[in-house]
C-alpha positions in Angstrom: 54.9 -40.4 38.5 56.4 -40.9 42.0 52.8 -41.2 43.4 52.0 -43.8 40.7 55.1 -45.9 41.6 54.1 -45.7 45.2 50.6 -46.9 44.3 52.1 -49.8 42.4 54.1 -50.8 45.5 50.9 -50.7 47.6 49.2 -53.4 45.7 50.8 -56.8 46.6 49.6 -58.7 43.6 50.8 -56.1 41.1 54.1 -55.5 42.9 54.8 -59.3 42.9 54.0 -59.5 39.2 56.3 -56.7 38.3 59.2 -58.0 40.4 58.6 -61.5 39.1 58.8 -60.2 35.5 62.0 -58.2 36.2 63.5 -61.3 37.8 62.7 -63.5 34.8 64.2 -61.0 32.4 67.3 -60.7 34.6 67.7 -64.5 34.4 67.3 -64.3 30.6 70.0 -61.6 30.4 72.3 -63.6 32.6 71.9 -66.6 30.4 72.9 -64.6 27.3 76.4 -64.3 28.7 76.8 -68.1 29.4 78.9 -69.3 26.5 78.2 -72.5 24.7 81.3 -74.8 24.6 83.4 -75.8 21.6 83.7 -72.4 19.8 86.7 -70.1 19.4 85.4 -66.8 20.8 88.0 -64.7 19.1 87.4 -66.2 15.7 83.7 -65.9 16.1 84.0 -62.2 17.1 86.1 -61.5 14.0 83.4 -63.2 11.9 80.6 -61.2 13.3 82.6 -58.0 13.1 82.4 -58.2 9.3 78.7 -59.2 9.3 77.2 -57.1 12.0 75.2 -54.8 9.7 73.8 -57.8 7.7 71.2 -60.4 8.5 73.3 -61.5 11.4 72.9 -58.1 13.0 69.1 -58.4 12.8 69.1 -61.9 14.2 71.5 -60.8 17.0 69.0 -58.1 17.8 66.1 -60.5 18.2 68.3 -62.9 20.3 69.4 -60.1 22.6 73.1 -60.4 21.7 73.2 -64.1 22.3 74.3 -64.9 18.7 77.4 -62.7 19.0 78.2 -64.2 22.3 77.2 -67.7 21.1 75.6 -68.4 24.4 73.3 -71.2 25.5 70.4 -68.9 24.5 71.5 -68.4 20.9 68.2 -69.6 19.5 66.3 -67.4 21.9 62.5 -67.2 21.6 62.4 -67.5 17.8 61.7 -71.3 17.7 58.7 -70.7 20.0 57.5 -67.9 17.8 57.9 -70.0 14.7 56.0 -72.9 16.4 53.2 -70.4 17.3 52.9 -69.3 13.7 52.6 -72.9 12.5 50.0 -73.8 15.1 47.9 -70.7 14.3 48.0 -71.6 10.6 46.9 -75.1 11.5 44.0 -73.8 13.5 42.8 -72.1 10.4 43.4 -74.9 7.9 42.7 -78.1 10.1 39.2 -78.5 11.5 40.6 -80.7 14.3 42.8 -78.0 15.7 40.0 -75.4 15.3 37.7 -77.6 17.4 40.3 -77.9 20.1 40.7 -74.1 20.1 36.9 -73.7 20.6 36.7 -76.3 23.5 37.8 -73.7 26.1 40.7 -73.9 28.5 41.2 -77.7 28.0 41.6 -77.3 24.3 43.9 -74.3 24.6 46.1 -76.3 27.0 46.3 -79.1 24.4 47.3 -76.6 21.7 49.9 -75.0 24.0 51.4 -78.5 24.7 51.6 -79.2 20.9 53.3 -75.8 20.5 55.9 -76.7 23.0 56.6 -80.0 21.3 56.9 -78.3 17.9 59.2 -75.7 19.5 61.6 -78.5 20.5 61.5 -80.0 17.0 62.2 -76.6 15.4 65.0 -76.0 17.9 66.5 -79.4 17.1 66.5 -78.7 13.3 67.9 -75.1 13.7 70.6 -76.2 16.2 71.7 -79.0 13.9 72.0 -76.7 11.0 73.9 -74.1 13.0 76.3 -76.8 14.4 77.1 -78.1 11.0 77.5 -74.6 9.5 79.8 -73.4 12.3 82.3 -76.1 11.4 82.7 -74.6 7.9 83.0 -71.0 9.1 86.3 -69.2 8.8 87.4 -65.7 9.5 89.0 -63.4 6.9 92.4 -64.6 8.3 91.5 -68.2 7.7 91.0 -69.2 11.3 88.4 -71.9 12.1 85.5 -70.9 14.3 85.3 -74.5 15.6 88.8 -75.8 16.5 87.7 -79.5 17.0 84.9 -80.3 14.6 83.0 -83.6 14.7 79.9 -85.3 16.0 81.0 -84.6 19.6 80.8 -80.9 19.0 77.5 -81.3 17.0 75.7 -83.3 19.6 76.9 -81.0 22.4 75.8 -77.9 20.5 72.4 -79.5 19.6 71.6 -80.4 23.2 72.8 -77.1 24.6 70.9 -74.9 22.1 67.7 -76.9 22.3 67.8 -76.9 26.1 68.4 -73.1 26.1 65.5 -72.5 23.7 63.2 -74.5 25.9 64.3 -72.6 28.9 63.7 -69.3 27.2 60.2 -70.5 26.1 59.5 -71.5 29.8 60.6 -68.0 30.9 58.2 -66.4 28.5 55.3 -68.5 29.5 56.0 -67.8 33.2 56.1 -64.1 32.6 52.8 -64.3 30.7 51.1 -66.4 33.4 52.6 -65.0 36.6 54.1 -61.6 35.6 52.9 -58.6 33.7 52.8 -58.3 29.9 53.3 -60.8 27.1 56.3 -63.0 27.9 57.6 -63.6 24.4 57.4 -59.9 23.4 59.1 -58.8 26.6 62.0 -61.2 26.1 62.6 -59.8 22.6 62.1 -56.2 23.9 64.5 -56.8 26.8 67.2 -58.0 24.4 66.7 -54.9 22.1 66.8 -52.5 25.1 69.9 -54.2 26.5 71.7 -53.6 23.1 70.8 -49.9 22.9 73.8 -48.7 24.9 76.2 -50.5 22.5 74.4 -49.2 19.5 74.5 -45.7 20.9 78.2 -46.0 21.6 78.8 -47.2 18.0 76.8 -44.2 16.7 78.9 -41.8 18.8 82.1 -43.4 17.5 80.8 -42.9 13.9 80.3 -39.3 14.6 83.7 -39.0 16.2 85.4 -40.5 13.1 83.2 -38.2 10.9 81.4 -41.1 9.2 78.2 -39.3 10.2 78.3 -35.6 10.7 76.5 -33.8 13.6 73.7 -32.5 11.4 72.9 -36.0 10.1 72.9 -37.3 13.7 70.4 -34.6 14.7 68.2 -35.4 11.8 68.3 -39.1 12.6 67.3 -38.5 16.2 64.5 -36.1 15.1 63.3 -38.8 12.7 63.4 -41.4 15.4 61.3 -39.1 17.7 58.8 -38.6 14.9 58.6 -42.4 14.4 58.0 -42.9 18.1 55.3 -40.3 18.2 53.6 -41.9 15.2 53.7 -45.3 16.8 52.1 -44.0 20.0 49.5 -42.0 18.0 48.4 -45.1 16.0 48.7 -47.7 18.7 46.3 -45.6 20.9 43.9 -45.1 18.0 40.4 -46.7 18.2 37.4 -47.0 16.0 34.5 -46.8 18.5 31.4 -48.7 17.2 28.3 -47.5 19.1 26.4 -50.3 20.9 22.9 -50.0 22.3 21.4 -52.5 24.7 17.6 -53.0 24.7 15.6 -52.7 28.0 14.5 -55.9 29.6 12.0 -56.1 32.5 12.4 -59.0 34.9 9.9 -58.8 37.7 10.2 -55.3 39.0 13.7 -54.8 37.8 14.7 -53.1 34.5 17.9 -54.3 32.9 19.8 -52.8 30.0 18.9 -49.7 28.1 22.4 -48.2 28.3 24.5 -47.0 25.4 28.2 -47.9 25.1 30.7 -48.6 22.4 32.9 -51.4 21.0 36.5 -50.2 20.8 38.4 -51.6 17.8 42.1 -50.7 17.5 43.5 -49.3 14.3 46.4 -51.8 14.7 44.6 -54.9 16.0 47.5 -57.3 15.4 50.1 -55.2 17.4 53.8 -56.1 16.9 53.1 -59.7 15.9 53.2 -59.2 12.0 56.8 -57.7 12.0 58.1 -60.3 14.4 56.5 -63.1 12.4 57.6 -61.7 9.1 61.2 -61.2 10.4 61.3 -64.8 11.6 60.1 -66.2 8.3 62.6 -64.0 6.3 65.5 -65.2 8.3 65.4 -68.7 6.9 66.4 -68.2 3.2 69.0 -65.6 4.0 70.4 -67.8 6.8 70.7 -70.8 4.5 72.5 -68.6 1.9 74.9 -67.3 4.5 76.1 -70.7 5.7 76.5 -72.6 2.4 78.9 -71.5 -0.4 76.9 -72.1 -3.6 75.9 -69.6 -6.3 72.2 -70.2 -5.7 72.6 -69.8 -2.0 74.8 -66.8 -2.4 72.2 -65.1 -4.7 69.5 -65.9 -2.1 71.6 -64.3 0.7 72.3 -61.2 -1.4 68.7 -60.8 -2.4 67.3 -61.1 1.2 69.8 -58.8 2.9 68.1 -56.0 4.8 68.1 -52.9 2.6 67.6 -54.6 -0.7 64.4 -54.1 -2.7 63.7 -57.9 -2.7 63.9 -57.9 1.1 61.8 -54.8 1.4 59.0 -55.9 -0.9 58.9 -59.4 0.6 58.9 -57.9 4.1 56.0 -55.6 3.3 54.0 -58.5 1.8 54.6 -60.7 4.8 53.6 -57.9 7.2 50.3 -57.3 5.3 49.7 -61.1 5.2 50.3 -61.6 8.9 48.4 -58.5 9.9 45.2 -59.8 8.2 45.9 -63.4 9.4 46.5 -62.6 13.0 43.5 -60.2 13.1 41.3 -62.9 11.6 42.5 -65.3 14.3 42.1 -63.0 17.3 38.9 -61.2 16.3 35.9 -63.1 14.9 33.0 -60.7 13.9 30.5 -63.6 13.8 31.2 -64.5 17.5 31.0 -60.8 18.5 27.7 -60.4 16.7 26.3 -63.5 18.3 27.4 -62.4 21.8 25.7 -59.0 21.2 22.5 -60.6 20.1 22.5 -63.0 23.1 22.8 -60.1 25.5 20.3 -57.8 23.8 22.8 -55.5 22.2 22.7 -54.1 18.7 24.4 -51.4 16.6 22.0 -48.6 15.8 20.9 -48.8 12.2 22.2 -52.3 11.7 20.1 -55.5 12.1 21.4 -58.1 14.6 23.0 -61.3 13.3 24.6 -61.6 9.9 24.3 -57.9 9.0 26.1 -57.0 12.3 28.8 -59.5 11.5 29.2 -58.1 8.0 29.3 -54.5 9.3 32.0 -55.4 11.9 34.0 -57.3 9.3 33.9 -54.4 6.9 35.2 -52.0 9.6 37.8 -54.6 10.6 39.0 -55.0 7.0 39.5 -51.2 6.6 41.2 -50.9 10.0 43.5 -53.8 9.2 44.4 -52.2 5.9 45.4 -49.0 7.7 47.3 -50.9 10.4 49.2 -53.0 7.8 50.2 -49.8 5.9 51.3 -48.2 9.2 53.4 -51.3 10.2 55.0 -51.5 6.8 55.9 -47.8 6.8 57.3 -47.9 10.3 59.4 -51.0 9.6 60.6 -50.3 6.1 61.2 -46.5 5.8 63.5 -46.1 8.9 65.4 -49.3 7.9 66.1 -47.9 4.5 67.4 -44.7 6.0 69.4 -46.4 8.7 71.0 -48.9 6.3 72.1 -46.0 4.1 74.2 -44.6 7.0 75.2 -48.0 8.5 73.7 -47.2 11.9 72.9 -50.4 14.0 69.6 -52.1 13.5 68.5 -51.2 17.0 67.6 -47.8 15.7 65.5 -49.2 12.8 61.8 -49.1 12.6 61.2 -52.7 13.7 63.2 -52.3 16.9 61.5 -49.0 17.8 58.1 -50.5 17.0 58.6 -53.5 19.2 59.9 -51.4 22.1 57.2 -48.7 22.0 54.3 -51.1 21.4 55.3 -53.6 24.0 55.9 -50.8 26.6 52.5 -49.4 25.8 50.8 -52.8 26.2 52.7 -53.4 29.5 51.8 -49.9 30.9 48.2 -50.5 29.9 48.1 -53.7 31.9 49.6 -51.9 34.9 47.0 -49.1 34.5 44.3 -51.8 34.5 45.5 -53.2 37.8 45.7 -49.7 39.4 42.3 -48.6 38.2 40.6 -51.9 39.5 42.0 -51.1 42.9 40.7 -47.6 42.8 44.1 -45.9 42.3 45.0 -43.3 39.8 46.8 -44.6 36.7 50.4 -44.0 35.9 49.5 -40.9 33.9 47.8 -39.3 36.9 44.1 -38.7 37.9 43.0 -38.2 34.3 44.5 -41.4 33.0 41.3 -43.3 33.7 39.6 -41.0 31.2 42.2 -41.5 28.5 41.1 -44.9 27.2 42.3 -44.3 23.6 42.2 -41.8 20.9 39.4 -42.2 18.5 40.6 -42.7 15.0 39.1 -40.5 12.3 41.2 -42.1 9.6 39.1 -45.1 8.7 35.5 -44.4 9.7 32.4 -45.2 7.7 
């Protein structure tokens, strides 16, 4: 490990990317503690003290603690993620957006620009709702969270929150372009990791006051370890489709003829489905939390984490987004066409449509297994954790995001090291460990 770190520091480009990523994440964490004006911090802390294990606890996890602090980054990266969901849906439903997506870098830049504008619009709507809702919030003692309500507070909160969300979006894009890893995922992961010490301290306090006994704590830690091992096991899993390239003679040179494989991950969509599903499920419960009405109150109670309605809806959304995101990122028809253009074929399968159908059949089965895995990881630990009242940071969604994003980031670092002829982070044999072949969903 020490040698691997030394090798990282020897590569100027990789070293600069890692330091740049750490610097951007440090700026984000610093902004979390910059308070937005106009709110009584003591009253707000009392309000969240009675709602920390509800929907507010989950949203606070995704915002990296900014909600509890009511900082300028209270909206975090979630408006950008919501805008990305809408743009990807539009790319499937609207031919104009799909054509832009297929136009290369210029089209993708245009879609990125539209995503930014949509992020601003979503942030304006969300900040307006939050500003109006804060004025009606009261603690159990009857204290107002906003001492001086009015349009002055609303406009100030809208501008502050929208600007903070745009800045977090810019940080994520800078990390993706000039750093290492996916910027939006790293922003969420950084917030979850930063909240782990507080969650651990609360768990220790629960053990001290005998709300959780020592045996239950050991079993909980053992269960977390099993979940982490399961995440690593599946995330590294691959279905390797054999590819054979035909020989071509050009002059006196012979090209092709080699045998290789097409790696297809068991979980093609990664951590995107749980993040997308969580962001969508936050809307009905958030509305029900801010407005006192029997319908909204029923909505809030139904969509609280740990209820069966929330669990079933969460699983359905995870399955939907797993198939949706896989269909957006992996097109079997394009892969089959590229193989045919370069003289490649799958042994026993005719090039063209039959190859596309064969890959689509494999992808459908892999996505089914990946969706079941994601649902189990996100739901089962959450049910266990909610029964003991342990913070959300130890739930399945948080563990999945941390482990999967760390694996992806380490994989990118490995790629930089191997292209510069250095050993990977795992040592001299890491270049041979490309992924574990999955035997779960083979044909």
